[in-house]
C-alpha positions in Angstrom: 47.6 10.8 -19.8 44.5 12.4 -21.0 41.5 11.3 -19.3 37.8 12.1 -20.3 34.3 10.3 -20.0 33.4 10.3 -23.6 34.9 6.8 -24.9 37.5 7.9 -27.1 37.7 4.4 -28.7 34.1 3.9 -28.9 32.4 2.4 -31.9 30.2 4.5 -34.6 27.5 6.5 -32.3 23.8 4.7 -32.5 21.8 6.3 -35.0 20.2 9.3 -34.0 16.6 9.3 -32.6 13.8 10.3 -35.3 11.6 13.1 -34.7 8.3 13.8 -36.6 8.9 17.6 -36.0 10.6 20.2 -33.4 8.2 19.7 -31.2 9.0 16.1 -30.4 12.6 17.2 -29.4 13.4 16.3 -25.8 13.6 19.4 -23.3 16.6 19.1 -21.3 15.9 20.3 -17.6 19.2 20.8 -16.3 21.0 24.1 -16.0 24.7 23.0 -16.9 24.7 23.5 -20.6 27.9 24.4 -22.1 30.8 24.4 -19.9 31.3 23.7 -16.2 34.9 24.5 -15.2 37.1 23.8 -12.2 40.7 23.3 -12.5 40.4 19.5 -11.9 37.9 19.0 -14.8 35.8 20.7 -17.5 32.4 19.5 -18.3 31.1 20.2 -22.0 27.4 19.6 -22.3 25.6 20.3 -25.9 21.9 20.0 -26.6 21.4 18.7 -30.1 18.8 16.0 -30.0 18.8 15.1 -34.0 22.7 14.8 -34.4 24.1 11.6 -35.4 27.5 12.7 -33.8 29.2 15.4 -31.9 32.8 16.4 -30.8 34.7 19.4 -29.2 37.9 20.8 -30.8 40.5 22.5 -28.3 42.7 25.2 -29.5 45.3 27.1 -27.9 44.5 30.3 -30.4 41.4 32.3 -30.7 41.5 32.0 -34.5 44.2 30.5 -36.3 45.2 27.2 -36.9 44.0 23.4 -36.4 43.0 21.9 -33.0 45.4 20.9 -30.7 43.0 18.0 -30.2 39.5 16.7 -30.7 37.3 14.9 -28.0 34.2 13.0 -29.0 31.1 13.6 -27.0 28.7 10.8 -25.9 25.0 10.7 -26.2 23.4 11.8 -22.8 20.0 12.7 -21.4 17.2 14.6 -22.7 19.1 15.1 -26.1 22.6 16.3 -24.6 26.0 15.0 -25.5 28.7 15.3 -22.9 32.2 14.9 -22.2 34.2 15.4 -19.1 38.1 16.2 -19.5 39.9 15.7 -16.2 42.5 18.4 -16.5 42.9 22.2 -16.4 41.9 23.8 -19.3 41.9 27.2 -18.1 42.7 29.6 -21.2 41.8 26.8 -23.9 39.5 27.9 -26.5 37.0 25.2 -27.7 34.2 24.7 -30.4 31.4 22.0 -30.6 30.8 20.1 -34.1 27.9 18.0 -34.9 27.3 15.4 -37.7 23.8 15.7 -39.4 22.8 13.7 -42.5 26.1 12.1 -43.0 27.9 15.5 -42.8 30.0 17.3 -40.3 28.5 20.8 -40.0 30.7 24.1 -39.4 32.3 24.5 -35.7 30.7 26.8 -33.4 31.0 27.8 -30.0 28.0 26.8 -27.4 25.1 29.0 -27.5 25.8 29.2 -23.6 29.3 30.2 -23.9 30.4 32.8 -21.5 33.7 33.8 -22.9 34.9 33.9 -26.4 38.1 34.9 -28.2 38.5 37.2 -31.1 35.4 37.6 -33.2 33.9 35.1 -31.2 34.5 32.2 -33.4 35.9 30.1 -30.5 34.6 30.0 -27.0 37.0 30.0 -24.1 37.6 28.4 -21.0 37.9 30.9 -18.1 37.2 30.8 -14.4 34.4 33.6 -13.8 35.6 34.2 -10.4 38.7 35.6 -11.5 37.1 38.2 -13.8 35.4 40.2 -10.8 37.1 43.7 -10.3 37.9 44.8 -6.7 34.9 45.4 -4.5 32.5 43.3 -7.0 31.6 41.4 -3.7 30.3 44.5 -2.3 28.5 45.8 -5.7 24.9 46.7 -5.5 22.0 47.4 -7.5 21.0 51.4 -7.0 17.6 51.3 -4.9 14.6 51.5 -7.1 11.0 51.5 -5.0 9.1 51.5 -8.3 9.5 51.5 -12.0 8.2 55.1 -12.6 11.1 56.3 -10.6 13.6 55.5 -13.1 14.6 57.9 -15.6 16.6 56.0 -18.5 19.2 57.6 -20.5 19.9 55.5 -23.8 23.4 55.5 -25.1 25.8 53.5 -27.2 29.2 52.7 -25.7 31.3 54.3 -28.4 29.0 57.5 -28.7 29.7 58.8 -25.3 33.6 58.7 -25.2 34.9 58.7 -28.6 34.6 62.5 -29.4 38.2 63.9 -29.7 37.3 66.6 -27.0 35.7 64.3 -24.4 38.8 64.1 -22.3 38.2 60.2 -21.7 41.1 58.1 -22.0 39.6 54.7 -22.9 37.7 55.9 -26.1 34.7 53.6 -27.5 35.5 51.0 -24.4 33.6 49.9 -21.7 36.2 51.5 -19.4 35.8 55.0 -20.8 32.2 54.9 -19.3 34.0 54.0 -16.0 36.3 56.9 -15.8 35.6 59.5 -13.2 36.3 63.2 -13.6 36.6 63.4 -17.4 36.0 67.0 -18.9 36.4 69.1 -22.0 39.6 71.2 -22.2 37.1 74.1 -21.0 36.3 71.8 -18.0 32.5 70.8 -18.6 32.1 67.4 -17.4 31.8 64.5 -19.8 31.1 60.8 -19.9 30.2 59.4 -16.3 30.6 62.9 -14.6 28.0 64.2 -17.0 25.4 61.6 -16.3 25.9 62.1 -12.5 25.3 65.8 -13.3 22.3 65.3 -15.2 20.8 63.0 -12.4 19.4 60.1 -14.7 18.7 57.2 -12.7 19.5 54.4 -15.4 21.8 54.0 -18.4 20.4 51.9 -21.2 23.3 50.5 -23.2 22.6 49.6 -26.9 23.5 46.0 -27.7 26.7 45.4 -25.7 26.7 41.7 -25.9 29.2 40.0 -28.6 27.8 41.0 -32.2 28.8 40.0 -35.6 29.6 43.1 -37.8 32.8 44.5 -36.1 36.0 42.8 -37.0 37.8 42.7 -33.7 41.0 41.9 -35.2 41.2 45.3 -36.9 40.2 47.7 -34.3 43.1 50.1 -35.4 40.4 50.8 -38.3 37.2 52.8 -38.4 34.4 50.6 -37.8 31.0 51.1 -36.3 27.9 49.3 -35.5 25.0 49.7 -33.1 25.2 45.8 -32.5 21.9 44.4 -33.6 23.2 41.6 -35.1 23.7 39.1 -32.4 26.2 36.3 -32.5 27.1 35.1 -28.6 24.5 36.5 -26.3 26.2 35.7 -23.0 29.4 37.3 -23.8 30.2 40.9 -23.7 31.2 42.7 -27.1 35.1 42.4 -28.0 35.3 45.7 -29.7 34.5 47.6 -26.5 37.4 45.6 -24.5 41.2 46.4 -24.5 41.8 42.9 -25.7 39.3 40.8 -27.4 41.3 37.6 -27.6 41.2 37.6 -23.8 37.7 36.4 -22.7 38.5 37.1 -19.3 39.4 40.8 -20.2 36.1 41.7 -21.7 34.1 40.5 -18.6 36.0 42.2 -16.0 35.9 45.4 -18.0 32.2 45.3 -18.2 31.8 44.5 -14.7 34.2 47.5 -13.9 31.8 49.6 -15.8 28.6 48.3 -14.3 30.6 49.2 -10.8 31.5 52.6 -11.6 28.1 53.4 -12.7 26.6 51.7 -9.6 28.9 53.7 -7.3 27.4 56.8 -8.9 24.0 55.8 -8.1 23.1 54.8 -11.9 21.5 51.5 -12.7 22.6 49.5 -15.8 20.2 48.3 -18.4 21.2 46.1 -21.4 19.4 46.3 -24.9 18.9 42.7 -25.8 18.0 41.2 -29.2 16.7 37.5 -28.8 14.3 37.9 -31.5 16.8 37.2 -34.5 20.5 36.7 -34.8 23.1 38.2 -37.1 23.4 35.4 -39.3 21.1 32.5 -40.2 21.9 29.3 -41.8 25.3 29.8 -40.8 24.5 30.9 -37.0 26.0 28.9 -34.3 22.2 28.0 -33.3 21.9 26.5 -36.7 25.0 24.7 -37.2 24.5 23.0 -33.7 20.8 22.2 -33.8 19.7 22.9 -37.5 16.3 24.7 -37.9 15.2 24.5 -34.1 16.0 27.8 -32.9 14.0 29.6 -35.7 10.5 29.9 -37.0 9.7 28.7 -40.4 7.2 29.4 -43.1 4.6 26.7 -44.3 7.3 26.1 -47.2 10.1 25.5 -44.9 11.7 28.7 -45.5 13.1 31.2 -42.5 10.2 33.4 -41.5 11.3 37.1 -40.8 9.2 39.3 -38.6 12.6 41.2 -37.7 13.2 42.1 -41.3 16.8 40.8 -40.7 16.5 37.4 -42.3 15.1 35.3 -39.4 13.2 35.2 -36.5 13.8 33.2 -33.4 11.1 30.8 -32.0 10.4 32.0 -28.5 7.6 29.6 -28.4 9.5 26.5 -28.4 10.7 25.1 -25.1 14.7 25.2 -25.4 14.4 28.6 -27.2 12.4 30.1 -24.2 14.5 28.0 -21.8 17.7 29.7 -23.4 16.4 33.4 -23.2 15.3 33.0 -19.5 18.4 31.4 -18.5 20.4 34.0 -20.4 18.6 37.1 -18.8 19.0 35.4 -15.3 22.8 35.1 -16.1 23.3 38.7 -17.1 21.3 39.8 -14.0 23.3 37.5 -11.4 26.8 37.8 -13.1 26.7 41.2 -14.1 24.3 42.8 -11.6 22.3 44.3 -14.4 19.4 46.4 -13.3 17.1 46.0 -16.6 16.7 44.5 -20.0 15.2 46.4 -22.9 13.7 43.9 -25.7 14.2 44.6 -29.3 11.2 44.0 -31.1 9.6 42.4 -28.3 6.4 41.3 -30.1 8.3 38.7 -31.9 8.3 36.9 -28.6 5.1 35.3 -27.2 3.6 36.5 -24.1 4.3 33.2 -22.3 8.0 33.8 -22.6 7.9 37.4 -21.8 6.3 36.8 -18.7 8.7 33.9 -17.6 11.3 36.6 -18.2 9.9 38.7 -15.8 9.0 36.5 -13.4 12.5 35.0 -13.2 14.1 38.7 -13.3 11.9 39.7 -10.4 12.4 36.8 -8.4 16.3 38.0 -8.3 15.4 41.5 -7.6 11.7 43.1 -8.0 13.3 46.4 -9.2 14.7 45.3 -12.4 13.2 46.8 -15.3 11.7 44.9 -18.3 10.6 46.7 -21.5 10.6 46.3 -24.9 9.3 47.4 -28.2 5.8 46.4 -28.3 5.7 45.8 -32.3 7.4 43.5 -35.0 9.0 44.7 -38.3 7.2 42.1 -40.5 4.8 39.5 -40.0 5.1 36.1 -38.0 3.8 32.5 -38.3 3.1 33.1 -34.4 -0.3 34.0 -33.9 -1.2 37.6 -33.1 -3.0 36.7 -30.2 0.2 35.3 -28.6 2.5 38.2 -29.6 4.1 40.5 -26.8 2.4 43.2 -28.5 1.9 46.8 -27.3 -2.1 46.0 -27.4 -1.6 43.0 -25.1 0.9 44.9 -22.5 -2.0 44.4 -19.8 -1.4 40.8 -20.3 2.3 41.0 -19.2 2.3 42.4 -15.8 5.8 43.9 -14.7 6.6 44.5 -18.2 6.6 48.1 -20.0 6.1 48.9 -23.8 7.3 51.9 -25.8 4.6 54.6 -26.3 5.0 55.7 -30.0 1.6 57.2 -29.4 3.2 60.2 -27.6 6.3 59.8 -29.6 4.8 60.6 -32.8 2.1 62.8 -31.1 4.7 65.5 -30.1 7.1 65.3 -33.2 5.0 64.0 -36.1 5.2 60.1 -37.3 8.6 59.0 -37.4 7.6 57.8 -41.2 6.7 61.2 -42.4 9.6 63.0 -42.2 8.4 66.6 -42.9 4.9 65.9 -40.6 4.8 68.2 -37.6 3.6 67.2 -34.2 2.1 69.1 -31.2 5.1 71.2 -30.5 5.5 72.4 -33.9 2.2 73.4 -34.4 0.3 70.5 -36.0 -3.5 70.1 -35.6 -5.0 66.6 -34.4 -2.5 65.5 -32.3 -3.9 66.7 -28.9 -5.4 63.6 -28.0 -2.2 61.4 -28.6 -0.4 63.8 -26.1 -3.0 63.5 -23.6 -3.1 59.5 -24.0 0.7 59.5 -23.5 0.6 61.9 -20.5 -1.7 59.5 -18.8 0.6 56.5 -19.8 -1.5 54.8 -21.8 -3.9 53.8 -19.0 -7.5 54.0 -18.9 -8.6 57.7 -18.1 -12.2 59.1 -18.5 -10.8 62.5 -20.1 -8.9 60.5 -23.3 -11.0 60.4 -26.2 -9.8 57.1 -27.6 -11.5 57.9 -31.1 -9.2 60.5 -31.6 -6.1 59.0 -30.6 -4.0 57.8 -33.7 -2.6 54.4 -33.2 -4.7 52.7 -31.0 -8.4 51.7 -29.8 -7.8 50.7 -26.4 -5.9 51.7 -23.1 -2.9 49.5 -23.7 -1.1 49.9 -20.2 -2.9 48.2 -17.3 -0.9 50.3 -15.1 1.2 53.7 -15.8 4.3 51.5 -15.1 3.9 49.8 -18.1 4.6 52.6 -20.6 8.0 54.0 -21.6 7.2 57.7 -22.2 9.7 59.1 -25.0 10.1 61.1 -27.9 13.2 59.8 -29.5 15.7 57.1 -29.4 18.7 55.7 -31.4 16.3 54.8 -34.0 15.1 57.3 -36.8 16.1 60.8 -36.5 17.3 62.5 -33.3 15.0 65.0 -32.1 16.8 68.0 -33.0 17.2 66.8 -36.4 13.7 66.1 -37.1 12.9 69.2 -36.2 15.2 70.8 -38.5 13.7 68.8 -41.1 10.0 69.3 -40.6 10.4 73.2 -39.3 13.1 74.2 -42.1 11.4 77.6 -42.2 11.5 78.2 -38.4 14.6 80.0 -37.0 16.7 78.0 -34.3 15.5 79.9 -31.6 12.0 78.7 -32.1 13.3 75.0 -32.8 14.6 75.1 -29.4 11.5 76.0 -27.7 9.9 73.1 -29.5 12.8 70.8 -28.6 12.3 71.9 -24.7 8.7 71.7 -24.7 9.0 67.9 -26.0 11.6 67.0 -23.3 9.2 68.7 -20.7 6.3 66.9 -21.9 8.3 63.6 -21.5 9.6 64.3 -18.1 6.2 65.7 -16.7 4.1 62.7 -18.0 3.2 59.5 -16.1 5.2 56.6 -17.1 8.8 55.7 -17.0 10.8 58.6 -18.5 13.0 57.9 -21.5 15.4 60.3 -23.0 18.0 59.6 -26.0 21.8 60.3 -24.6 22.7 63.9 -25.7 19.2 65.2 -26.3 19.8 67.4 -23.7 22.4 69.2 -25.8 20.2 69.2 -29.0 22.2 66.3 -30.5 22.3 65.8 -34.3 23.6 63.1 -36.5 23.8 65.8 -39.4 20.5 64.5 -40.7 21.2 60.8 -40.8 18.1 59.1 -40.1 19.5 55.4 -39.6 22.9 55.7 -38.3 23.4 52.1 -37.6 26.8 51.8 -39.2 27.6 55.6 -39.8 31.0 56.5 -38.7 31.8 58.1 -35.3 31.7 61.8 -37.0 27.9 61.1 -37.1 27.3 59.2 -34.3 29.4 60.4 -31.8 28.1 62.9 -28.7 29.8 66.3 -29.8 30.4 67.5 -26.5 31.2 71.0 -27.7 27.3 71.3 -27.8 27.2 71.2 -24.1 28.5 74.5 -23.8 26.8 76.0 -26.8 23.3 74.9 -25.7 24.1 75.1 -21.9 20.8 76.5 -21.0 18.7 73.7 -22.5 21.2 71.2 -20.8 20.3 72.8 -17.4 16.7 72.9 -18.1 16.6 69.4 -18.7 18.6 68.7 -15.7 16.1 71.0 -13.7 13.4 68.7 -14.9 14.9 65.8 -14.0 15.2 67.1 -10.6 11.8 68.3 -10.2 10.6 64.9 -11.4 12.6 62.9 -8.8 11.6 65.3 -6.2 7.9 65.1 -6.8 6.1 61.7 -6.9 3.0 63.3 -8.4 4.8 62.8 -11.6 5.6 59.0 -11.2 2.1 57.6 -9.9 1.8 53.6 -10.2 -1.5 52.5 -10.3 -4.4 53.5 -12.8 -7.1 54.4 -10.0 -4.7 56.9 -8.6 -4.2 58.5 -11.8 -7.8 58.6 -12.4 -8.4 60.1 -9.2 -5.6 62.8 -9.3 -5.0 63.8 -12.9 -7.5 66.2 -14.1 -7.3 67.6 -17.8 -8.7 71.2 -18.1 -10.8 72.5 -20.9 -8.2 74.3 -23.3 -9.2 75.7 -26.7 -7.4 74.5 -30.1 -5.4 71.7 -30.9 -2.2 72.7 -29.5 -2.9 73.7 -25.7 -3.1 71.1 -23.0 -3.5 71.8 -19.2 -4.0 69.6 -16.7 -3.5 69.3 -12.6 -2.3 66.8 -10.5 -4.3 67.4 -7.0 -4.8 66.1 -3.5 -1.0 65.4 -2.8 -0.7 63.0 -5.5 1.2 59.9 -4.6 2.4 61.5 -1.4 3.4 64.7 -2.9 4.8 67.6 -1.0 2.9 69.9 -3.2 -1.0 69.9 -2.9 -1.6 70.8 -6.6 0.3 71.2 -9.5 -0.8 72.6 -12.8 1.2 71.6 -16.1 0.5 73.7 -19.1 1.6 72.4 -22.3 1.6 75.3 -25.2 2.6 74.2 -28.7 1.2 77.2 -30.6 3.8 79.6 -32.1 2.4 82.4 -30.1 1.2 83.1 -26.2 -2.1 81.5 -25.1 -4.2 81.7 -22.1 -4.7 78.6 -20.1 -7.3 78.5 -17.3 -6.0 78.8 -13.9 -7.9 76.9 -10.8 -8.6 79.1 -7.9 -6.0 80.4 -5.6 -2.4 81.6 -5.9 0.0 79.8 -7.7 3.8 79.7 -7.8 5.4 78.8 -11.2 8.2 76.2 -10.7 9.3 76.5 -14.6 8.7 79.0 -17.1 10.0 76.9 -20.1 13.5 78.4 -19.6 14.2 77.9 -15.9 13.4 75.4 -13.4 13.1 76.4 -9.7 11.6 74.5 -6.5 11.7 77.7 -4.6 9.7 79.6 -7.4 9.9 82.0 -10.1 7.1 84.3 -9.1 3.3 84.0 -8.1 0.2 84.3 -10.2 -3.5 84.2 -9.5 -6.6 84.8 -11.6 -8.8 82.9 -14.1 -6.0 82.2 -16.3 -2.3 82.3 -17.0 -0.6 83.3 -20.0 1.8 80.9 -21.5 4.6 81.8 -23.9 4.4 80.1 -27.4 6.1 76.6 -27.4 6.4 76.5 -23.9 5.9 74.3 -20.7 5.0 75.9 -17.8 4.6 74.2 -14.3 3.2 75.7 -11.2 2.3 74.5 -7.9 0.3 75.1 -4.5 
């Protein structure tokens, strides 16, 4: 006989408590929301303080048919509802449903669901311990001594493997990124082998939690999305798994991918989108706790700082609790090494600091960074937003530097505008600001920096230094648009100069996947739902542009070998980094002196020439060895120079040392 603690024959539930506002909702202090499973019992707990009634539906199918049975929930402590079913429900699917204002709302999985079936419409009862791949108990995060040691490589699960010539069997899947030894027909390493060859330290995965857009029941049809439309936050995306109906399968395959990357010495960062949900009125949050998880305007309508229809209310206690517990779950269950927060400034500073503190309690090396801006206005007061300008108030968290990004290539909003590397005037100080990782430096003139009036990073560890990412045009496409009159050879020089600037600047280096092979999306700026033919990494380009691939690989190795490029404190940066006087708008030279940050090289000189033609840069006293001439990188040296100046070819980065 079915036995459960929920008074299946109870009278009508007592009227719900009345609350004047969401601020009056009780806060549940336990850690067992959602499902607690064992073979002997399953305990279901839902937080929905204002509900008049609540129940669970149990199903044997992930999407079809009516429930096998329905079990009422009993009102419990701190706004929660509880039912305990004393039998083994392993493999069953389930939904919650609540009654508001005399009506039963739509069924939905728990926000805390850890497994779901096809399309995420029903949660699933699984045994998490049974999802661990072989050796998972011995899996360890790759060692990261300090945030600036990271060289982050941002990619989409499908993009890296789906090209017909990738040589990868599990195309577009988590398992595709776990395959060893893959290569093109010509023997050029692809996928995981390519990542190992390049020497990057971390892979940043575009959203890989369960999102709405892809119909997982039609995976034989062409579908693509970046995944910035969250549905079930604590579950891997089903379209990247081999069997979306099997909640355990997608978990096991995600863990298999993480372990393969860890075995290769590469950390795994998850792009998280807690700032909004893919659906609004129909979202699981709204069906189970109407209105609470979202901010509203004064007229009661949904506010929309995400420009996606809604924004979550991270400043409300149970939303903050959900975000913090979610990242902790991913860090502990999936051994993740970092989190990138989409539109981070929609969140409040207090929430972001709690996130960082919780993650760094698990492992101090876990990276936390995000976009220090919103896509629209918000009811959250500006002074409470996790903005780029407030980064110094969030120790342990980094923000993207759009200052150096647009300084190098021009504004992302003005497609034909040039930047420092393509000869534009007026961007020199933006690039210097970025080289100093947005931290206070006496030789950076804030009055000439385009986007800010303050040194917004408390320490250089708080800046993500980059020139391109999944958003907007690829660097190669952008240069093709803004420099249409330039031959390819010149645009390659600009491209290399931009990447050299990023990889020698202070802060945390961030690279867009495929940029080392001049990645193109055929000029498509916003490719969030474009087909694979636009978004895929074309592995043929690795052979065509092999010299640039090798150049970037060399720069990565140089950065990893020399801690002077990776200083962690602003006072050290001020002491060791000195900009030299250079003429014009497109020539920057600076030294890293005094065995900076314990470097084996006594002095390093970096010269960045964004002019079309050669330039003379000042050369401090003594003999200097050339480590890079803009085409080749060599620790042993490419020759020696001395004298009052050094001649640097047009659109070239030169690196020298003593």
